[in-house]
C-alpha positions in Angstrom: 0.0 0.0 0.1 1.4 3.5 -0.9 2.7 5.5 1.6 0.6 7.7 0.3 -2.8 6.8 0.7 -4.1 8.4 3.3 -6.9 6.0 2.8 -6.3 2.1 4.1 -8.9 0.4 2.6 -8.2 1.5 -0.9 -5.1 0.0 -1.2 -3.1 1.7 -3.9 0.3 0.9 -5.8 2.9 3.8 -7.3 5.5 2.9 -9.6 8.2 5.2 -10.5 10.0 5.4 -13.9 13.4 7.4 -13.9 15.1 7.5 -17.7 18.8 8.5 -16.7 21.2 8.9 -19.3 24.6 9.7 -17.4 23.5 11.1 -13.9 25.6 9.7 -12.1 25.7 13.3 -9.7 21.9 13.3 -9.0 20.3 9.9 -10.0 20.9 8.4 -6.0 19.4 11.5 -3.9 16.6 11.2 -6.8 15.6 8.1 -6.2 15.8 8.4 -2.3 13.9 11.0 -2.4 11.6 8.9 -4.8 11.1 6.0 -3.1 9.5 7.9 -0.1 6.5 8.0 -2.1 6.4 4.9 -4.5 6.2 1.3 -3.9 8.9 0.5 -6.8 11.5 2.5 -8.6 12.5 1.6 -12.0 15.5 3.6 -13.6 16.3 3.1 -16.8 19.5 3.8 -17.5 20.3 4.9 -21.4 23.6 3.9 -22.4 25.6 5.6 -20.1 29.1 5.7 -20.1 29.4 6.5 -16.0 28.5 5.2 -12.7 24.5 6.1 -13.4 23.8 1.7 -13.0 26.3 1.4 -9.8 24.7 3.9 -7.5 21.0 3.6 -9.6 21.5 -0.5 -7.6 22.9 1.0 -4.3 20.3 3.5 -3.5 17.4 0.9 -3.7 16.2 0.6 -7.4 15.4 -2.1 -10.1 18.1 -1.0 -13.0 16.8 -1.8 -16.8 19.7 -1.1 -19.1 19.9 -0.3 -22.2 23.5 -1.5 -24.1 23.9 1.8 -26.7 22.2 5.4 -25.8 18.8 5.1 -27.7 16.6 8.2 -26.6 14.2 9.1 -24.1 11.0 7.5 -25.6 13.0 4.4 -26.2 13.7 4.6 -22.1 10.1 5.5 -21.3 9.3 2.7 -23.6 11.1 0.7 -21.5 10.2 1.6 -18.0 6.5 1.2 -19.3 6.6 -2.1 -20.2 8.3 -3.1 -16.4 4.8 -1.8 -15.1 3.4 -5.1 -13.4 0.2 -4.7 -11.0 0.5 -0.8 -10.0 -2.6 1.8 -10.1 0.1 4.8 -10.5 2.7 5.5 -12.8 4.8 8.5 -12.0 7.6 9.6 -14.4 10.6 11.8 -13.1 14.2 12.5 -14.9 17.0 11.4 -13.2 19.1 15.2 -13.4 17.7 16.4 -10.1 15.9 19.2 -11.5 12.3 17.9 -10.2 11.6 17.9 -6.6 9.8 14.3 -5.8 8.6 15.9 -3.0 6.0 16.9 -4.8 5.2 13.4 -5.8 1.9 13.5 -4.0 1.1 16.2 -5.8 1.0 15.1 -9.1 -0.9 11.0 -7.8 -4.0 13.4 -5.6 -6.2 14.0 -9.1 -5.9 10.7 -10.0 -6.4 9.5 -6.4 -9.8 11.3 -6.4 -10.6 10.4 -10.0 -10.2 13.5 -10.9 -7.5 12.9 -13.9 -6.2 10.0 -16.1 -2.7 12.0 -16.8 -1.3 14.2 -14.7 1.1 17.0 -16.1 3.8 19.1 -13.6 3.2 22.4 -15.5 6.4 24.7 -14.4 4.6 27.9 -15.9 1.2 27.5 -14.5 0.3 30.1 -12.5 2.6 32.9 -13.6 5.5 30.9 -12.1 8.9 30.8 -14.0 12.0 29.8 -11.6 14.3 31.6 -13.6 13.9 30.1 -16.7 16.9 31.4 -19.0 15.2 33.6 -21.8 15.9 31.3 -24.5 14.9 28.0 -23.4 10.8 29.8 -22.3 10.7 30.6 -26.2 11.4 27.9 -27.3 9.7 26.1 -24.9 6.8 28.4 -25.9 7.4 27.3 -29.3 6.7 23.7 -28.5 3.5 24.3 -25.9 2.0 25.8 -29.4 3.0 23.5 -31.7 1.8 20.7 -29.1 -1.3 22.4 -28.0 -2.1 22.9 -32.3 -1.6 19.0 -33.0 -3.4 18.1 -30.0 -6.3 20.4 -29.2 -5.3 20.5 -25.7 -4.0 23.8 -23.9 -0.8 22.2 -21.6 1.0 25.2 -19.7 4.4 22.9 -20.3 4.0 20.2 -22.7 8.0 18.9 -22.6 8.1 18.4 -18.6 8.8 15.0 -17.8 7.2 15.3 -14.5 3.9 13.5 -14.3 1.8 10.4 -12.9 -0.9 8.3 -14.9 -3.8 6.3 -14.2 -3.7 2.5 -14.9 -6.3 2.8 -17.4 -3.7 5.5 -19.1 -0.5 3.5 -19.9 -2.1 0.9 -22.9 -2.5 3.9 -24.5 0.9 5.0 -25.5 2.3 4.2 -28.8 6.1 5.7 -28.1 6.9 5.8 -31.8 9.1 8.8 -31.0 12.5 7.5 -29.6 14.1 11.2 -28.5 12.6 14.2 -26.7 9.8 14.6 -28.2 8.1 11.2 -26.4 6.9 14.4 -24.5 4.8 15.7 -26.9 3.9 12.6 -28.4 2.0 11.1 -24.8 0.0 14.0 -24.7 -1.4 13.7 -28.2 -1.8 9.8 -27.4 -3.5 10.4 -24.4 -6.0 13.5 -26.3 -6.7 10.8 -28.2 -7.5 7.9 -25.9 -9.9 10.6 -24.6 -8.0 10.8 -21.5 -8.4 13.4 -18.7 -5.7 15.4 -18.7 -4.8 18.2 -15.5 -2.0 20.0 -14.6 -0.8 21.1 -11.4 2.1 23.9 -10.5 5.4 22.3 -9.8 9.3 23.5 -9.2 12.2 23.4 -11.2 15.9 23.8 -10.1 18.6 25.2 -12.7 21.2 25.1 -11.1 21.5 21.5 -12.2 21.3 21.3 -15.9 21.3 17.7 -16.8 21.1 18.3 -20.4 23.2 16.7 -22.7 22.0 18.0 -26.0 22.5 22.0 -27.6 19.0 23.4 -26.7 18.9 25.0 -29.9 19.1 21.7 -32.0 17.2 20.0 -29.6 14.0 22.2 -29.7 14.2 22.2 -33.8 14.1 18.8 -33.7 10.9 18.4 -31.7 9.2 20.7 -32.8 9.9 18.9 -36.5 8.9 15.7 -34.7 5.7 17.0 -33.5 5.0 18.4 -36.9 5.5 15.1 -38.2 3.0 13.8 -35.7 -0.2 16.5 -36.3 0.3 14.8 -40.1 -1.0 11.6 -39.2 -3.3 13.0 -36.5 -5.1 16.1 -38.2 -3.9 15.9 -41.8 -6.3 18.7 -42.9 -4.5 21.1 -40.5 -1.4 19.9 -41.8 -1.3 20.9 -45.2 -3.4 24.1 -44.3 -0.1 24.8 -42.2 2.1 23.8 -45.1 0.2 26.3 -47.7 0.2 28.8 -45.4 4.4 28.6 -44.8 5.0 28.1 -48.4 2.4 31.2 -49.6 4.3 33.5 -46.7 7.6 32.1 -48.5 6.8 33.2 -51.7 5.8 36.4 -50.6 8.7 37.0 -49.0 10.8 36.5 -51.9 8.7 38.7 -53.8 8.7 41.2 -51.7 12.1 41.0 -51.5 12.6 41.4 -55.2 10.7 44.5 -55.8 13.8 46.2 -53.6 16.5 44.2 -55.7 
């Protein structure tokens, strides 16, 4: 029975999935804090070259090891395949930027039957947490693209700190192997008619565990979201393509007038 469930007559088993890639500095602390609120912790090591695996095992987590770096989407897929009879799944990154003490806040709407998927948001209610300007601009673009593609109104589409009910778990396809998985999972949930809820969370930016250039990362995710839109909302996709082409042609036309 979950330590966070205040009603002893309703057993709730909770699994935490932590995708990790070269997170030896923070992973032990993340696991230790997470264990206070869940029944199982599964770390999916995505081809780390440091001591992430050893530290995760010492901290008491079950560890799934990818021999090569396959991407966050593949790590989450492996984690979800490890679900047994848990009622709730929590995903949290292994870099220490999220606060495991906020897990009760994420699972509360699921326990109270208010939501099937709970998305942690850094920006709901106006919270900013000193997000670097270039990151916030990029995140805003990805939020808009994700919301257009899914028909949702999510304030933090790229956040990986989430909670899922048992009925949500079979809905995810895990087509994308990389970081665009965050948007894809929201799209899958929307398509399945799940109830999606957001709660405010905090974040630490003094622990930057990013392994990719943020500009390259953002462009890649945006491209994947755009491609996903082609299959989920083809009319909108082709309308946008035509609109972009028209804008490009107009720009070329006006430039030619001054040459």
